[in-house]
N, C-alpha and C positions, 0 to 999 in steps of 0.2 A: 500814654500811647497804648498801653496794654489793653485798655478798655476799647479802643477804637482801631486796633490794628487791622481788623477785618475790613472795616469801612475804608481805611486809607489804602489797603491792598487792592480793593476793588477799583478805587479811583486811579491808582497807578496802573492797574491792568488795562483800564479803558485807554489811558494815554499811550501805553505801550502798544496796544493793538493798532491804534491809529498810526503810530510811527512804524510799526512792522509793515503796514500797508503802503506807506509812503516813502520810507527811507531808501528803498532800492530802485526807485524810478528815475527816469530821465538821464542823469549823469552828474559828474562832478561840476560844481560851480567854479568859476575862475578863481575866486578867493580861496576856495578849498584847495585848489591845485597849488597856489602859492604857499599856503600853510603846510601842506604835505611836503612840498619841496624843501621847506626850511628844516624839516626833520632829517634831511640828508646832510645838513650843514649845521650841526649843533653848535651854538655859540651863546654868549650871554646877552646878545641883543641883535636886532635886525633894524632895517631902515624904517619900517612901518609899524612895528609892534614889538613888545617885550618877548622874552624867550619861552614862556610857559607853553604856548601852543605848539612850539617846535618839539619840546620834550614829549608832549602828549602824542604828537605826530609820529615820533620815532617808536613809541610804544604801540600805537595803532598799526604801524607798518610791520612790526615784529609779529603781532598777533594775527593780522588780517591781510597783509600784503596790500593790494590795491582794491580789495573787495569793497564796493560802495556801501553796502548795508553794514558791514563790519566797521568801517571807518566812522560812519555816522552814528554808530551805537554810542560813542563817547559823548557827544552833545546831548543825545537822548537820555543817557544816564544822568547827566547834569540836570536835565529838565525834570526827571523823576525825583531827584533829590530836592529840587525846588518845591515840587508839589508836597513832598513829605514834610519839609521844613515849614511850609505855609500852614499845613494842618497842625503841626507841633506848636507853632507860634499861637494859633488859636487856642490850643489847650493851655499853653503857658499863661495866656491872658485871661484865663478863667472860663473858657468856653467849654460847652458840653458837646454831645453828639451832633446836634443840628448845626452848630457853628463850624465844627470840623468838616462836615459835609459841604457846607456853603463855601468855606475857604477853598477846599479842593476843587469844587465846581467852578469857582472863579478862575483858577488856573486853567482848567479845561476850556472854559468859555472865552478866555482871552486869546483870540486866534493868533496874534503875532508870536506868541510863545511857540506855536507849532513850527513856524519858519525858523525862529531863533534856535530851537532845539533839534532842528533837522540838519543844518549846515555845519560843517566842521570849521568853526571860526571861534575866535575868543569870546564872542557875544554870550553864548550859553554859559561859559565858565565865569564871565563877568557877573552875570545875573546870579549865579550860584554863590559867588563870594560875597556879593552884597547881601543876599538873603541869609547866608550863614552868619555874616557879621551882625545883622539885625537879631537873629536868633540868639547868638551868644550875649548880645547886649540885654535882651529881655531876660535871659537866664541870670545874668549878673544882677539886674534890678530885683529879680525875685528871690535870689539866694544870697546876694552880697559875697559870693565866693570869688576870691581873687583869681582862681584858675580861669574863669571866663574872660577876665581882662587879658590874661596871657594868650588865651586862644584867639581873642580879638586881634592881638598883635600879629599872630601867625596868619590869620585870614587877611589882614590888611597888607602884609608883606607879599603873600602869594597873589593877592588881587592886583597889586602893583606890578608884579612880574607877568601878569596876564594881559592887563589893559590899563592904560594910563588914566582912564576916566575914574579909576578907583581913588585918585587923589581928591576928586570932588566929594566922594562919599566920606573919606577920612576927615576932610576939612569941615564938612557940614555936621558930621557926628560930633566932632569936638565942640563946634559952636552950639549944637543942641544940648550937650552935656553941661554947658554953662548954666542951664536952667534946671539941672537935676540937683535937688537938695542944696540949692544955693552954691553951686560950684564945688561942693565938698570933694568930689572925685579928683579934682585937680590938686588936692593936698595929699593924695594917695601915691606912694612910691610905685605901686603896681601899675598905675597908668603909664608912668614913664618907662618902666621896664618893658611894658607891652610895646611902647613906641620904639624902644631900642631893638626889640625883636623884629618889628616890622622893617626898621631901617637896615638891619643886618641882612635880612632876606633879600631886600631890594638892592643892596649895595653893589653886587656884581653887575647888574644892569646899569646902574648909575656910573660905575667906572667905565663900562663899555661905551656908554653915551659920550662921556668925556673924551675917551680915546678916539672916538670917531667924529668929534666936533658937533655933537648933539644933533644928529640927523632928524630926530623926532620933531624938533622945533622947525626945521626946514619943511618937513612933511606937513605939519599943521599949517604953516604959512602958505604952502602951495594949495592945500585944500581950501583955505580961505579965499584964494584968488579965483577959484573955479565957481562960476555962477551956479552950476548945478549942485555944488556942495553947500551953498549958502541957504539957510532956512530963515525966513523972517520970523519974528516972535509969533506973529499970527499963524504961520504955517506950523510952527512947533506946537502951539496950543491946539490947533485944529486936528492934528494927528491924534492927540489924546482924547478927542471927542468921538472918534469913529466907532467906539464900542460903548455906548452910553450906559448900559446896565452895569457892566463891571466898573466903569468910572463912578457910577453912583455908589457902589459898595465901597470903593476906595475913599470917596469923599465922606461917607458916613464913618469910615474908620478914622479919618483925620479929626472929624468932629468929636467922635467918641473919646479919642485920646486927650482932647482938651476939656470936654464937658462931663463925661461919665465918671462917676465916683470910683468905679472899679478900674477903669482904663486910664485915669488921669496920671497914674504913676509912670506911664509911658509917654508923657507929654514931650519929653526931650526927643523922642523918636519922630513924633509928628513935626516938631520944629525943624529937625534935621531934614526931613523929606521936603518940607516947604522950601527950605534953603536950597536944596538940590534943584528943585523945580525953578526957582528964581535964577540960580546960577546958570543952568542950562538954557533957560529962556533968554537971559542976557547975552550969553555967548553964542546964540544962534546954533545950538547943538542939534545934531540929528535926533529926531523924535524918539527913536528906539533906545537911545541911551538912557532915557528916564524909565523905561519899562522895568529895569532892575529894581526899582523902588516899589513896584506894585504888590508883590507878595505880602509884605508886612502890612500894607494897607488893607489888602483883602482879608487878612487874618483879623485885624482889629475891627473892620467893618462887619465881618461875619459874627463876631462876638457881640457887637452892639445890636445887630439885627436880631440875634437869638434872644437877647434881653427884651427888645421891643415887642417881639412876638410871643413872649412867654405865656400869655393867656390865650393866644390864638396861634398855636404852633403850626397849623396848616399853612400859614403865610410863609413859613420858611420854605416849604415845598413849592409854593407859588413863585417865590423868588428864584428857586432853582430852575423852574420851567422858563421864567422870563430871561434868565441868563443863557440857557442852553438852546432853546428852540429857535430864536432868531439867527443864531450863528451856524446852525447845521448846514444850510445850503452853501455856505461859503468856505467850508472846510477844504474842498478841492483847490481853492485859491490860496490857502495858507500852506498846504503840504500836498505833494503830488500823489494822492491816493488813487487817482485815475490814470490809466495809460494815456499817453499824450493824444492819440486820436480820439479817445472817448472824451477827454477834457475839452478838446477843441470843439467837438460836437455839443458838449454840455454848455459851453459858453457862447455857442452860435458864432464862432469866429470864421471869417471868410478870408481867402488869400487876397493880398494887396496887389497892386499893379505889377510889382516885380516878382510875384509868386510867393513872397514871404507871408507867413502868418504871424501877426504881431502878438507876442506874449508879454507878460510882465517882465521887467528886466531880470529879476532873479531867476525865473523859469527859463528865459531865453539864454541866460548865461550858463545853462547846463547842457546846451546842445552845440554840436559842431566840433568838439575837441577830438573825439575819437576819429572822425573823418580826417581831420588835419594830420593826426599822428600816423594814420594808415598811409596817407599819401607820402608823407616824409619817409616812412619806412620803405615804401616801394621804390623810392628814388635811391635810398641808402643801400638797399639790397641789390640794386642793379649795378652798383660799383664793384670793381674787383676787390679782393681782400687787401691788396696793397693800397688801393685808393681809399678804402674805408679806414685804414690806419692813419691816413692823413686828413680825413674829412672831419669837419665840425659842423654843428647845426646852429644857425643864428636866428633867433626869434626877436620879433619886434616888441612884444610886451610880455608882462609876467603871466598872463593867461596862456598864451601860446607856448612860452617857455615851460610853464608848469605842466602843461599837457604833455609835452615831449618828455619831461623828466619823470613824471608820475606814470602816465599811460604808456610811455615808451619803454618801461621796464620789461614788459612782456615781449617786446621786440628786440631787446638788448641794444637799444639805441644809446649813443653816447650822451652825456649830460649836455644840455643846450647852453649856449652863450647868449646873454641878454643884458643890456645896459639899463633896464627898467627896474626900479625899486631894489629890493634886496638881492636880486640876481646880479646886480653890478658888483656887490661885495664878493661874489664867488668867482670873479675874475674873467679875464679875456680867454681866447682860445689857447689850448695847450698844445696844439699842432702847429705846423708851419704855415697854416692858413691857405695852403695852395688849392684846396678843394672845399667848397662851402655849399651846404644846402640851407637856403634861407626860407623862413616862413613869416609872412606879414611885412617883410621889408620892401619898401616901394622901389619902383624902377629907377628913380633918380638917385637914390642912395646906392643901389647896385652899380649904376654907371660910374659913380665916383670911387667905387671900391674894387671892382673887378673889370678886367678887360674883356673877358669871355664869360657871358652868362646867358642862360636860356630859361625861358618861362616854361615850367612843366604844366601848371594848370592854375586856374583861379578857383579857390575853394568856396563853395556855397552850401547853405543848409536852410531849408524852409523855416525852421524854428529858431535858428541862432540869432543872437543879437546883431543889430545892423553893422556894427564895427567889425564883426567877425565874418561878414559875408563879402564875397568877392575879394578875398585876400590872396596874394600871389605866393606861389612856391617856385623858387628858382634853384637851378644847379649852376654853380659858378666856379671858374678856374682863372688862374693868372691874376693874382691880386695886384692892384695899383697902389694901395696903401695898407698899412698894417693896423688891425684893430688893437693890437697890444700897444702900439704907439699912441693911439687916441684914447685909451681906456681911462687914464687919470682925468683927462679933460672932460670926458663924458660923465664923470662923477657929478658935475654941476647940474646935469639934466636928468637925474634918475627919477624925478617925480613929474617930469613933463608928459 
């Protein structure tokens, strides 16, 4: 790396500049609000995800409070680490300067990584743990040092504490290692010690899942019932084809690890990646789950291309141009480097009949939350101090609840109550429920819950996602039924 530190630093700087331009625009995504809320309720597990993101959230809150750019620095740093590791893997596989350049350029040209490394979600850290795991496996193959097996155990354990898709990586890596030196590694005690380390790291979450009747299985089951969550194998494969030039490099990487004399020693990695693809294809996984496998393929592909072009090195730079130039116009679609009005003009978007401007779901999910919280705060502040002490805020879904919890900090709003997802874990109202400000709760639900309720306003936003437009905010008094009494029963519907 010492030879190429300047080149790798320049590549990192390019990625960092793009993120500096985009990380602070628009607003928090609904999923970010959920993950940040989890940081206020540290535990060994949550209804939808393992605890790693919550501990990162607590750290981010301590350092940056609710500063959007500061919070998003964490996934961006994970993305920079992935770029560095991709370049390092190219070096470890025998690559020189041009392969290091090409590997790093592949990371920059793979546009989904900008979105993945923008949002405060487990995705960026999942990709980091996969990439770090591949790097340590390559280091083990090169050095036969047992310490890299132990580090693999640490990475596998932390990866499981971040996102459960890590289990696919672990299973496929083990299957791939069956083809490494005729399964010799399975006779090594260090492999089993590494497995023990991974298990011990993951054990607290496993215990938590058992204590809560394995909510992750219910969550996966519910996702499977939703039509929009189902991807046909064709759709999963089609998503991988959207960036053909980086895909070509990755396919060359797989070919190289099977056929190239220098790269054949890493064949077990190629087998593992193919098994990951088959598993995700079969399970109808979301396409972006597989993106974590690309950095190691980019590294291998870059090394193979460097060897192919050894007599015509100019073709390395032609490849760089083919990777970068076609994606430049689409960077604003991947990360919000443009102010929203400029982006709307850039994409020639026109208002629809209802006045809304339709954005991609990720971008649309970054709008409207601040307006919701401001309205809730105006209602809350209009109450007397005595009424505020008895008031609770009731949100319909985790996005609205997360907005009140995270963005409401600057208004000193009380923690919201919500029966959706992990918010259900954090309990019913702690007041006598005599006064309620609701957001997103429909009129028929309010009629069954309160005798006296008044609509304050319907919240709209021209850029917000459809389900967060025309949502009601009510002030309610005189409860008919208690949320506390219904809370346990509502636990059956947390994923509805």
